[in-house]
C-alpha positions as CSV (number, residue, x, y, z in Angstrom):
1,X,95.3,113.6,69.8
2,X,93.2,110.6,69.3
3,X,94.0,108.6,66.1
4,X,91.2,108.6,63.6
5,X,91.7,104.9,62.9
6,X,90.9,104.0,66.6
7,X,87.8,106.2,66.6
8,X,86.5,104.6,63.4
9,X,87.3,101.1,64.8
10,X,85.4,101.7,68.0
11,X,82.5,103.3,66.2
12,X,82.2,100.3,63.9
13,X,81.9,97.8,66.7
14,X,78.6,96.2,67.5
15,X,76.9,96.5,70.9
16,X,78.0,93.0,71.7
17,X,81.6,93.8,70.8
18,X,81.5,97.0,72.9
19,X,80.1,95.1,75.8
20,X,82.9,92.5,75.5
21,X,85.5,95.2,75.4
22,X,84.1,96.9,78.5
23,X,83.8,93.6,80.4
24,X,87.5,92.8,79.6
25,X,88.6,96.3,80.4
26,X,86.3,97.6,83.2
27,X,88.5,100.5,84.0
28,X,87.3,102.1,80.7
29,X,83.7,102.2,82.0
30,X,84.1,105.5,83.8
31,X,81.4,108.0,84.8
32,X,80.8,110.7,82.2
33,X,81.6,108.4,79.3
34,X,79.1,109.7,76.7
35,X,80.8,109.2,73.3
36,X,83.3,107.1,71.4
37,X,85.9,109.9,72.0
38,X,85.5,109.6,75.7
39,X,85.8,105.8,75.5
40,X,89.0,106.1,73.4
41,X,90.5,108.5,76.0
42,X,89.7,106.0,78.8
43,X,91.2,103.1,76.8
44,X,94.5,105.0,76.1
45,X,95.2,106.1,79.7
46,X,98.6,104.9,80.9
47,X,97.1,103.0,83.9
48,X,94.4,101.4,81.6
49,X,97.0,100.2,79.1
50,X,99.2,98.7,81.8
51,X,96.3,96.8,83.3
52,X,95.3,95.6,79.8
53,X,98.9,94.4,79.2
54,X,98.8,92.6,82.6
55,X,95.9,90.5,81.2
56,X,97.9,89.2,78.2
57,X,99.2,85.7,77.9
58,X,102.7,84.8,76.9
59,X,102.1,84.7,73.1
60,X,100.0,87.9,73.1
61,X,102.6,89.8,75.1
62,X,105.4,88.5,72.8
63,X,103.5,89.8,69.8
64,X,103.2,93.2,71.3
65,X,106.8,93.3,72.4
66,X,108.0,92.1,69.0
67,X,106.0,94.9,67.3
68,X,107.4,97.5,69.7
69,X,111.0,96.3,69.6
70,X,111.3,95.6,65.9
71,X,109.0,98.3,64.7
72,X,106.6,98.3,61.8
73,X,107.5,96.8,58.5
74,X,106.2,96.9,55.0
75,X,105.6,93.2,54.6
76,X,102.5,91.2,55.2
77,X,103.2,91.0,58.9
78,X,101.9,94.6,59.3
79,X,98.6,93.6,57.7
80,X,95.7,92.5,59.8
81,X,96.5,88.9,60.9
82,X,93.8,86.3,61.1
83,X,93.6,84.3,64.4
84,X,95.4,84.6,67.7
85,X,97.1,86.5,69.2
86,X,96.1,89.6,67.2
87,X,92.4,88.9,67.3
88,X,92.4,89.2,71.1
89,X,94.7,92.3,71.0
90,X,92.1,93.9,68.7
91,X,89.2,92.9,70.9
92,X,91.0,94.5,73.9
93,X,91.6,97.7,71.8
94,X,95.4,97.4,72.1
95,X,95.4,97.4,68.3
96,X,93.0,98.9,65.9
97,X,92.2,98.6,62.2
98,X,93.4,101.3,59.9
99,X,92.3,100.3,56.5
100,X,93.8,96.9,55.8
101,X,96.6,97.4,58.3
102,X,96.6,96.7,62.0
103,X,98.3,99.3,64.2
104,X,99.2,99.4,67.9
105,X,97.4,102.1,69.8
106,X,99.4,105.1,70.9
107,X,101.1,104.9,74.3
108,X,101.4,101.1,74.3
109,X,105.2,101.2,73.9
110,X,105.5,103.5,77.0
111,X,103.1,101.3,78.9
112,X,105.3,98.3,78.3
113,X,108.0,99.9,80.3
114,X,111.5,101.0,79.7
115,X,112.8,97.5,79.0
116,X,110.4,95.5,76.8
117,X,111.3,91.8,76.6
118,X,114.2,92.5,79.0
119,X,116.0,94.5,76.3
120,X,117.7,97.9,76.8
121,X,116.9,101.2,75.1
122,X,118.1,101.9,71.5
123,X,121.7,102.9,71.1
124,X,121.1,106.4,69.9
125,X,118.9,107.1,73.0
126,X,121.6,105.8,75.3
127,X,124.4,107.6,73.5
128,X,122.6,110.9,73.9
129,X,122.1,110.3,77.6
130,X,125.7,109.3,78.1
131,X,127.0,112.4,76.3
132,X,124.8,114.6,78.5
133,X,126.0,112.9,81.7
134,X,129.7,113.3,80.7
135,X,129.2,116.9,79.6
136,X,130.1,116.1,76.0
137,X,128.5,117.3,72.8
138,X,125.5,115.2,71.8
139,X,125.8,112.9,68.8
140,X,124.9,114.5,65.5
141,X,121.3,114.0,64.4
142,X,120.9,111.0,62.1
143,X,124.2,109.5,63.2
144,X,122.5,106.2,63.9
145,X,123.9,103.3,65.8
146,X,127.0,101.2,65.0
147,X,126.1,98.4,62.5
148,X,127.0,95.5,64.8
149,X,126.4,92.0,63.4
150,X,126.3,88.5,65.0
151,X,129.4,87.5,63.1
152,X,131.3,90.6,64.5
153,X,130.1,89.9,68.0
154,X,131.3,86.2,67.7
155,X,134.8,87.5,66.8
156,X,135.1,89.7,69.9
157,X,137.6,88.4,72.6
158,X,136.3,85.7,75.0
159,X,136.7,88.1,78.0
160,X,134.4,90.6,76.3
161,X,131.8,88.0,75.5
162,X,131.9,86.8,79.1
163,X,131.0,90.2,80.3
164,X,128.2,90.5,77.8
165,X,126.7,87.2,79.0
166,X,126.0,88.8,82.3
167,X,123.6,91.2,80.4
168,X,121.7,88.4,78.6
169,X,118.7,88.4,81.1
170,X,118.8,92.0,82.1
171,X,120.1,95.1,80.3
172,X,121.3,97.1,83.3
173,X,124.4,96.3,85.4
174,X,126.2,97.9,88.3
175,X,129.6,99.5,87.6
176,X,131.5,101.8,90.0
177,X,132.6,105.0,88.3
178,X,130.5,104.4,85.2
179,X,131.1,107.9,84.0
180,X,134.9,107.3,83.7
181,X,136.8,108.7,80.7
182,X,136.8,106.1,77.9
183,X,140.1,104.8,76.6
184,X,140.0,103.7,73.0
185,X,143.3,102.0,73.5
186,X,142.1,99.7,76.3
187,X,143.1,96.1,75.9
188,X,140.1,93.8,75.4
189,X,141.6,90.9,77.2
190,X,142.8,92.6,80.3
191,X,140.2,95.4,80.5
192,X,137.1,94.1,78.8
193,X,134.7,96.6,80.6
194,X,136.8,99.6,79.4
195,X,136.9,98.2,75.9
196,X,133.1,97.9,75.9
197,X,132.7,101.4,77.2
198,X,135.1,102.8,74.6
199,X,133.3,101.1,71.7
200,X,129.8,102.2,72.9
201,X,128.6,98.6,73.6
202,X,128.0,99.6,77.3
203,X,126.8,103.1,78.0
204,X,126.4,104.8,81.4
205,X,123.0,105.8,82.6
206,X,124.2,107.3,85.9
207,X,127.3,107.3,88.0
208,X,127.0,103.6,89.1
209,X,125.1,101.8,86.3
210,X,125.6,101.0,82.6
211,X,123.1,99.7,80.1
212,X,123.4,97.4,77.1
213,X,121.8,98.8,73.9
214,X,118.9,97.0,72.5
215,X,120.7,96.2,69.2
216,X,123.4,94.2,71.1
217,X,120.8,92.5,73.3
218,X,119.0,91.2,70.2
219,X,122.3,89.9,68.8
220,X,123.0,88.1,72.1
221,X,119.7,86.3,72.1
222,X,119.8,85.1,68.6
223,X,117.1,85.7,66.0
224,X,114.7,87.0,68.7
225,X,114.0,86.7,72.4
226,X,110.5,85.3,71.6
227,X,111.4,82.2,69.7
228,X,112.0,80.1,72.9
229,X,108.5,80.6,74.3
230,X,105.9,78.0,73.8
231,X,102.7,79.1,71.9
232,X,100.7,76.6,73.9
233,X,100.1,76.7,77.7
234,X,101.8,74.0,79.8
235,X,99.6,70.9,80.3
236,X,101.1,68.9,83.1
237,X,99.5,65.6,84.2
238,X,97.3,65.5,87.3
239,X,97.8,63.4,90.4
240,X,94.8,61.1,91.1
241,X,92.8,62.6,94.0
242,X,89.4,61.0,94.9
243,X,86.6,63.5,95.3
244,X,85.9,62.3,98.8
245,X,89.5,62.8,99.8
246,X,89.6,66.3,98.4
247,X,86.3,67.3,100.1
248,X,87.3,65.8,103.4
249,X,90.6,67.7,103.4
250,X,89.0,71.0,102.5
251,X,86.2,70.5,105.0
252,X,88.7,69.8,107.8
253,X,90.7,72.9,106.8
254,X,87.6,75.1,106.9
255,X,86.5,73.8,110.3
256,X,90.0,74.3,111.7
257,X,90.2,77.8,110.3
258,X,86.9,78.9,111.8
259,X,87.7,77.3,115.2
260,X,91.2,78.9,115.3
261,X,89.8,82.3,114.3
262,X,87.3,82.2,117.2
263,X,90.1,81.0,119.6
264,X,92.4,83.8,118.4
265,X,89.7,86.5,119.1
266,X,89.0,85.0,122.5
267,X,92.7,85.0,123.4
268,X,93.2,88.6,122.2
269,X,90.1,89.6,124.1
270,X,91.7,88.3,127.3
271,X,95.2,89.4,126.5
272,X,95.7,91.8,123.6
273,X,98.8,91.5,121.4
274,X,101.2,94.3,122.2
275,X,103.2,95.8,119.4
276,X,106.9,96.8,119.4
277,X,107.8,100.5,119.5
278,X,109.3,100.1,116.0
279,X,106.2,98.3,114.8
280,X,105.4,94.7,114.4
281,X,105.0,92.0,117.0
282,X,107.9,90.8,119.3
283,X,109.1,87.2,119.6
284,X,107.9,86.8,123.2
285,X,104.4,87.9,122.3
286,X,104.3,85.5,119.4
287,X,105.6,82.7,121.5
288,X,103.0,83.4,124.1
289,X,100.2,83.4,121.6
290,X,101.5,80.3,119.8
291,X,101.5,78.5,123.1
292,X,98.0,79.6,124.0
293,X,96.6,78.5,120.7
294,X,98.7,75.4,120.3
295,X,99.7,76.0,116.7
296,X,103.0,76.4,114.8
297,X,104.6,79.7,114.0
298,X,103.8,79.7,110.2
299,X,100.1,78.9,110.9
300,X,100.0,81.6,113.6
301,X,101.3,84.4,111.3
302,X,98.9,83.4,108.6
303,X,96.0,83.3,111.1
304,X,96.9,86.8,112.3
305,X,97.2,88.1,108.8
306,X,93.8,86.7,107.9
307,X,92.3,88.3,111.0
308,X,93.8,91.6,109.9
309,X,92.6,91.5,106.3
310,X,89.1,90.4,107.3
311,X,88.9,93.2,109.9
312,X,88.3,90.7,112.7
313,X,91.5,91.8,114.5
314,X,92.3,95.5,114.7
315,X,95.1,97.7,116.0
316,X,93.9,99.9,118.9
317,X,95.8,103.2,118.4
318,X,95.3,104.2,122.0
319,X,97.1,101.2,123.5
320,X,99.2,100.1,120.5
321,X,97.8,96.6,120.8
322,X,95.9,94.2,118.5
323,X,92.4,93.4,119.8
324,X,89.4,91.6,118.4
325,X,87.0,93.8,116.5
326,X,83.5,94.2,118.2
327,X,81.8,92.2,115.4
328,X,79.3,89.4,116.1
329,X,81.6,86.9,114.2
330,X,81.0,84.1,116.6
331,X,77.2,84.5,116.5
332,X,77.1,84.1,112.7
333,X,76.4,80.8,111.0
334,X,79.6,79.1,110.1
335,X,79.0,79.3,106.3
336,X,78.6,83.0,106.8
337,X,81.8,83.2,108.8
338,X,83.6,81.3,106.0
339,X,82.2,83.6,103.3
340,X,83.3,86.7,105.2
341,X,86.8,85.4,105.4
342,X,87.0,84.3,101.8
343,X,85.6,87.4,100.2
344,X,87.9,89.5,102.4
345,X,90.8,87.4,101.3
346,X,89.9,87.9,97.6
347,X,89.6,91.7,97.9
348,X,92.4,92.6,100.4
349,X,96.0,93.6,99.5
350,X,97.3,91.9,102.7
351,X,99.3,88.7,102.1
352,X,99.5,86.8,105.4
353,X,102.0,84.3,104.1
354,X,104.5,87.1,103.2
355,X,105.9,87.1,106.7
356,X,109.6,86.1,106.6
357,X,110.1,87.0,103.0
358,X,113.3,89.1,102.3
359,X,113.1,92.8,101.7
360,X,115.4,95.0,99.6
361,X,117.1,96.4,102.7
362,X,118.2,93.0,103.9
363,X,115.5,92.6,106.5
364,X,112.5,90.3,106.3
365,X,108.7,91.0,106.4
366,X,107.4,91.2,110.0
367,X,104.2,90.1,111.4
368,X,101.3,92.6,111.1
369,X,103.5,95.2,109.3
370,X,103.2,97.1,106.1
371,X,105.5,94.6,104.4
372,X,102.6,92.2,104.1
373,X,100.7,94.6,101.9
374,X,100.9,94.1,98.1
375,X,98.6,96.1,95.7
376,X,98.7,93.3,93.2
377,X,97.6,90.6,95.7
378,X,93.9,90.4,94.6
379,X,94.9,89.9,90.9
380,X,97.5,87.3,91.8
381,X,95.0,85.3,93.9
382,X,92.4,85.3,91.1
383,X,95.1,84.3,88.6
384,X,96.1,81.4,90.7
385,X,92.5,80.2,91.1
386,X,91.9,80.6,87.4
387,X,95.0,78.5,86.6
388,X,93.8,75.8,89.0
389,X,90.4,75.8,87.2
390,X,92.0,75.5,83.8
391,X,94.2,72.7,84.9
392,X,91.3,70.9,86.5
393,X,89.3,71.3,83.3
394,X,92.1,69.6,81.2
395,X,93.2,67.0,83.7
396,X,91.0,66.5,86.8
397,X,92.9,65.7,89.9
398,X,95.6,67.3,92.0
399,X,98.1,69.8,90.7
400,X,101.1,70.9,92.7
401,X,102.2,74.5,93.2
402,X,104.9,74.3,90.5
403,X,102.4,73.3,87.8
404,X,99.9,76.0,88.9
405,X,102.5,78.7,88.9
406,X,103.9,77.6,85.5
407,X,100.5,78.0,83.9
408,X,99.8,81.3,85.8
409,X,103.1,82.7,84.5
410,X,102.2,81.7,81.0
411,X,98.7,83.3,81.3
412,X,100.0,86.5,83.0
413,X,103.7,86.9,82.2
414,X,103.8,90.5,83.5
415,X,102.8,89.2,86.9
416,X,105.6,86.6,86.9
417,X,107.6,88.4,89.6
418,X,104.6,88.7,91.9
419,X,103.6,85.1,91.2
420,X,107.0,83.8,92.2
421,X,107.1,85.9,95.4
422,X,103.5,85.6,96.6
423,X,102.2,82.6,94.8
424,X,103.3,79.6,96.9
425,X,102.1,81.2,100.1
426,X,98.8,82.2,98.5
427,X,98.1,78.6,97.5
428,X,98.7,77.6,101.1
429,X,96.2,80.2,102.2
430,X,93.7,79.0,99.6
431,X,94.0,75.4,101.0
432,X,93.4,76.7,104.5
433,X,90.2,78.4,103.2
434,X,88.9,75.2,101.7
435,X,89.3,76.4,98.1
436,X,91.8,73.6,97.5
437,X,91.9,70.1,99.0
438,X,94.8,67.7,98.6
439,X,96.1,70.1,95.8
440,X,92.8,69.7,93.9
441,X,90.4,72.5,93.2
442,X,87.2,72.2,95.3
443,X,83.7,73.0,94.3
444,X,83.7,76.3,96.3
445,X,86.9,77.3,94.6
446,X,85.5,76.6,91.1
447,X,82.3,78.5,92.0
448,X,84.3,81.6,93.0
449,X,86.2,81.6,89.8
450,X,83.0,81.3,87.8
451,X,81.4,84.1,89.9
452,X,78.9,81.9,91.6
453,X,79.2,82.8,95.3
454,X,75.9,81.4,96.3
455,X,77.0,77.9,95.1
456,X,80.2,78.3,97.0
457,X,78.5,79.0,100.3
458,X,76.0,76.2,99.6
459,X,78.9,73.7,99.1
460,X,80.6,74.7,102.3
461,X,77.3,74.4,104.1
462,X,77.1,70.8,103.1
463,X,80.6,70.2,104.5
464,X,79.9,71.5,108.0
465,X,77.6,69.6,110.3
466,X,74.8,71.4,112.2
467,X,75.9,72.9,115.5
468,X,75.6,70.7,118.6
469,X,73.6,71.7,121.6
470,X,74.6,69.0,124.0
471,X,77.8,68.0,125.9
472,X,79.0,64.9,127.6
473,X,79.4,65.5,131.4
474,X,81.8,63.3,133.3
475,X,82.5,62.6,136.9
476,X,86.0,64.2,136.6
477,X,84.1,67.6,136.3
478,X,84.7,67.9,132.6
479,X,82.3,68.7,129.8
480,X,83.1,67.4,126.3
481,X,81.2,68.7,123.3
482,X,79.9,66.3,120.7
483,X,81.0,68.7,117.9
484,X,80.8,72.4,117.1
485,X,78.7,74.0,119.8
486,X,75.9,76.5,119.0
487,X,77.0,80.0,119.9
488,X,74.6,80.5,122.8
489,X,75.5,77.1,124.3
490,X,79.2,77.9,123.9
491,X,78.9,81.2,125.7
492,X,77.0,79.7,128.6
493,X,79.6,76.9,128.9
494,X,82.4,79.4,128.8
495,X,80.8,81.2,131.8
496,X,80.3,78.0,133.8
497,X,83.6,76.2,133.1
498,X,87.2,76.9,132.0
499,X,88.1,75.8,128.5
500,X,90.9,73.3,128.1
501,X,92.9,73.4,124.9
502,X,91.8,74.4,121.4
503,X,91.2,71.1,119.8
504,X,88.5,70.2,117.2
505,X,86.2,69.1,120.1
506,X,85.6,71.7,122.8
507,X,86.4,70.6,126.3
508,X,85.7,72.4,129.5
509,X,86.4,71.8,133.2
510,X,84.1,72.9,136.1
511,X,85.7,74.4,139.2
512,X,84.9,76.6,142.1
513,X,86.4,79.6,140.5
514,X,84.4,79.2,137.3
515,X,81.1,78.6,139.2
516,X,81.7,81.6,141.4
517,X,82.1,83.6,138.2
518,X,78.8,82.4,136.9
519,X,77.1,83.2,140.2
520,X,78.5,86.7,140.0
521,X,77.0,87.0,136.5
522,X,73.5,86.3,137.9
523,X,73.2,82.5,137.7
524,X,71.9,80.6,140.7
525,X,72.7,77.0,141.7
526,X,69.3,75.9,140.5
527,X,69.6,77.6,137.2
528,X,73.1,76.1,136.7
529,X,71.8,72.6,137.4
530,X,68.8,73.1,135.1
531,X,71.0,74.2,132.3
532,X,73.3,71.2,132.8
533,X,70.3,68.8,132.7
534,X,69.0,70.4,129.5
535,X,72.3,70.3,127.6
536,X,73.7,67.0,128.9
537,X,73.6,63.9,126.9
538,X,73.1,61.9,130.1
539,X,72.4,62.5,133.8
540,X,74.4,65.1,135.6
541,X,77.3,63.4,137.5
542,X,76.8,63.4,141.2
543,X,80.2,65.0,141.8
544,X,79.3,67.9,139.6
545,X,75.9,68.4,141.2
546,X,77.5,68.4,144.7
547,X,80.1,70.9,143.6
548,X,77.4,73.3,142.3
549,X,75.4,73.1,145.5
550,X,78.5,73.5,147.7
551,X,79.7,76.6,145.8
552,X,76.2,78.0,145.9
553,X,76.1,77.7,149.7
554,X,79.5,79.3,150.1
555,X,78.9,82.1,147.6
556,X,77.9,85.5,148.9
557,X,78.9,85.1,152.6
558,X,80.6,88.4,152.0
559,X,79.3,90.9,149.4
560,X,81.3,93.7,147.8
561,X,79.3,96.7,146.6
562,X,80.7,99.7,144.8
563,X,80.6,102.8,146.9
564,X,83.8,103.6,148.7
565,X,83.9,99.9,149.1
566,X,81.0,98.3,151.1
567,X,81.3,94.8,152.3
568,X,78.4,93.0,153.9
569,X,78.3,89.6,155.5
570,X,78.8,87.6,158.7
571,X,80.3,89.6,161.6
572,X,82.9,86.9,162.3
573,X,84.1,86.9,158.8
574,X,84.2,90.7,158.6
575,X,86.2,90.9,161.8
576,X,88.7,88.5,160.4
577,X,88.9,90.5,157.2
578,X,89.4,93.8,159.0
579,X,92.5,92.4,160.8
580,X,94.0,90.8,157.7
581,X,97.3,92.1,156.2
582,X,95.5,92.7,152.9
583,X,93.7,95.7,154.3
584,X,96.6,97.1,156.3
585,X,96.8,100.9,156.0
586,X,93.2,101.2,154.7
587,X,90.7,103.2,156.8
588,X,87.9,100.9,157.9
589,X,84.5,101.7,159.3
590,X,81.7,99.5,160.8
591,X,78.5,101.6,160.5
592,X,76.3,98.6,161.3
593,X,76.5,94.9,162.2
594,X,77.4,92.8,159.2
595,X,78.8,95.9,157.3
596,X,82.4,96.9,156.6
597,X,83.2,100.0,154.7
598,X,86.7,100.3,153.1
599,X,87.7,103.8,152.0
600,X,89.0,103.9,148.5
601,X,91.8,106.4,149.5
602,X,93.3,108.1,146.5
603,X,90.8,106.5,144.2
604,X,87.9,108.4,145.8
605,X,89.6,111.8,145.6
606,X,90.7,111.4,142.0
607,X,87.4,111.4,140.0
608,X,89.2,111.4,136.7
609,X,91.0,108.2,137.5
610,X,90.9,105.6,134.7
611,X,88.3,102.8,135.1
612,X,91.1,100.3,135.1
613,X,92.6,101.8,138.2
614,X,89.3,101.5,140.2
615,X,88.9,97.9,138.9
616,X,92.4,97.2,140.2
617,X,91.4,98.4,143.6
618,X,88.4,96.0,143.5
619,X,90.7,93.2,142.5
620,X,93.0,93.9,145.5
621,X,90.0,93.9,147.8
622,X,88.7,90.6,146.4
623,X,92.1,89.1,146.8
624,X,92.2,90.1,150.5
625,X,88.8,88.4,151.1
626,X,90.0,85.3,149.3
627,X,93.1,85.2,151.6
628,X,90.7,84.6,154.5
629,X,89.4,81.5,152.8
630,X,86.1,83.0,151.6
631,X,85.0,83.6,148.1
632,X,83.3,87.0,147.8
633,X,80.3,87.9,145.7
634,X,80.8,90.9,143.5
635,X,77.8,93.0,143.0
636,X,79.7,94.9,140.2
637,X,81.9,92.6,138.1
638,X,85.5,93.7,137.5
639,X,86.6,94.8,134.1
640,X,88.1,91.4,133.1
641,X,84.7,89.8,133.9
642,X,82.6,92.4,132.2
643,X,79.3,91.1,130.8
644,X,79.3,90.2,127.1
645,X,78.6,93.0,124.6
646,X,75.0,93.4,123.5
647,X,73.8,90.9,121.0
648,X,74.0,92.1,117.5
649,X,72.6,90.9,114.2
650,X,75.1,88.1,113.2
651,X,74.5,88.8,109.5
652,X,76.0,92.3,109.9
653,X,79.6,91.4,109.9
654,X,82.5,93.7,109.2
655,X,82.6,95.3,105.8
656,X,84.8,93.6,103.2
657,X,87.8,95.7,102.0
658,X,86.7,97.8,99.0
659,X,88.5,96.7,95.8
660,X,91.0,99.1,94.5
661,X,89.4,99.0,91.1
662,X,85.6,98.7,91.4
663,X,84.2,96.5,88.6
664,X,80.9,97.6,87.0
665,X,78.1,95.2,86.9
666,X,76.7,93.7,83.7
667,X,73.7,96.1,83.9
668,X,75.9,99.1,84.3
669,X,78.0,98.0,81.3
670,X,74.8,97.6,79.2
671,X,73.7,101.1,80.2
672,X,77.0,102.5,78.9
673,X,76.8,100.5,75.7
674,X,73.3,101.8,75.0
675,X,74.5,105.3,75.5
676,X,77.5,104.9,73.2
677,X,75.3,103.3,70.5
678,X,72.4,105.7,70.9
679,X,70.0,102.9,71.9
680,X,69.1,104.6,75.2
681,X,67.2,107.3,73.3
682,X,65.5,104.9,71.1
683,X,64.2,103.1,74.1
684,X,62.9,106.2,75.9
685,X,61.9,108.8,73.4
686,X,59.2,110.2,75.5
687,X,61.6,110.9,78.4
688,X,63.9,112.8,76.2
689,X,61.1,115.0,74.8
690,X,59.8,115.6,78.3
691,X,63.3,116.8,79.4
692,X,63.8,119.1,76.4
693,X,63.8,122.9,77.1
694,X,60.6,124.8,76.1
695,X,62.3,127.0,73.6
696,X,63.8,124.0,71.7
697,X,61.3,121.2,71.6
698,X,63.5,119.1,69.3
699,X,66.4,119.1,71.7
700,X,66.6,115.6,73.2
701,X,68.8,116.6,76.1
702,X,71.7,114.6,77.5
703,X,71.9,111.2,78.9
704,X,71.3,110.7,82.5
705,X,74.4,110.6,84.6
706,X,75.8,107.2,85.3
707,X,78.1,106.1,88.1
708,X,79.6,102.6,87.9
């Protein structure tokens, strides 16, 4: 049943206060919320209360825990306090006015969890549980708990106090045979655990665990477990970081990330990443990929995780291998590429840097496994960025991970465990995304915290130079780019030459094989030379021009056309090919001069054969031709040389992972506030009369359905 005090409190709030409440607790803005009673039910849901508690700072959470643990009192502390932290608790509807008093909303104690402030449950609750587990009669109603005092606890034997010290930070401990029969005559010095069990200081909660009652825990910690916490957030000094150094570091990180992402997709397109039967990626595959990309293992696993969370790398269920998604990522402008990665990182529950962290079963988190998924990841990321923003506002400059984590734990103490586990790795990921530079918050990072994505993209655009459209051609048959190449230029250069390395400046080498590949794709020697002259920063080297012309003259002396297999070319070459060992055992026919037909054998009779099998036959046939010293021309390119996928709109990248908790917009919150306060009818009286039934012209009808 909803408390009347909460309903009166919500009804007395102004539209601005209701809007502030719904902005701070967006989970309460649900479809179908038409009245204050509906809003109160949303606010009191177990999940909603837990999320609201997760947003409290250290002093605010201490105030709630103190009120729950110590209970209400009759002194002035139960009256409505003025100032923090209770003013914010009231704004969040975690406390409500009831006359002159301030009361916690129902369900808040349960939402805190079983062990508020790290203290156990009350002694009567544990005593009743222990009696039920032992099969004994429950304690008499109203029996209460033993009246322990700090002076009495100080007189207990040293061995007993040593055991209790182990329960100072956590109330539950492991104990084999916890349900053993108690022995009131147990000696405290030689058997301290049995003495504590016999005196009800430790009580069993199952067959292998005991719990320290809340009353003893409070005595162990002194006047209260909240006195040691600071009411003010930590304010560490900042390291001096010039703005140019910060921006240069961030810009280099962004450029490197985009280049490595494109290289990863290209490598997986050529050789997909095979998974283990038990899941994850094997050491050999990771070593092979690390060698191909030229990066270290920690950087590789973070790159793979970022590809997974952004949807740019996907698991193919048919082959159990990771392949690049068919998205036009490389064709998009680089600021758009960055924005896709960043907003995916902010919304996803994948933590790429979690690889290698220990798990409860003694193993570690594997690459591209479920162990990298954490539901609290989006909240932790935004908490870390908000802490960086707050520190930068107080002391501009660089702030190390320890300072950022200390402030984040003070701002969100209930996320402390997640911050300790995921926080350091997430800060590294933020630096690789350009949100941090030299441990200092960058302008894109600040813009994202302040919900200004356009400004973030604009700042990154200023970091990245315009794409280059020219290369430096040298006589050693290499082409060196003058910077990041435009996508169409890069695609053409990849077809004409073989890439060398994955450094910041693309470098390619021309060779007979690469030029034959381009001729197979439809290029001609004249078109190749024309392209080189157009995109070269100087004249085309004579050695390269001679190579193109020579390959063009030798190309196509034998042609392979898909049928059974039809080869056309010079009679002398075909005769040499027919007698080569590569075609031994294959049925050959010469239907006309300059034509050789090679039967496909089993491939022709099995029409359901996979395309890869027929492509394999084509590769064998091409290898037999090359063994005679001639490069064939393939009228139908093999699978590994398939033409590029059709061009797509580069602005239509993959969808960003949907947030677990959609946040309503400001306009949607305003619509709900108007409905709760009745202002929607005042604004549209004519619409309400028009929708009223004919037999009741005074009925204003219901509000229009709203879906946040």
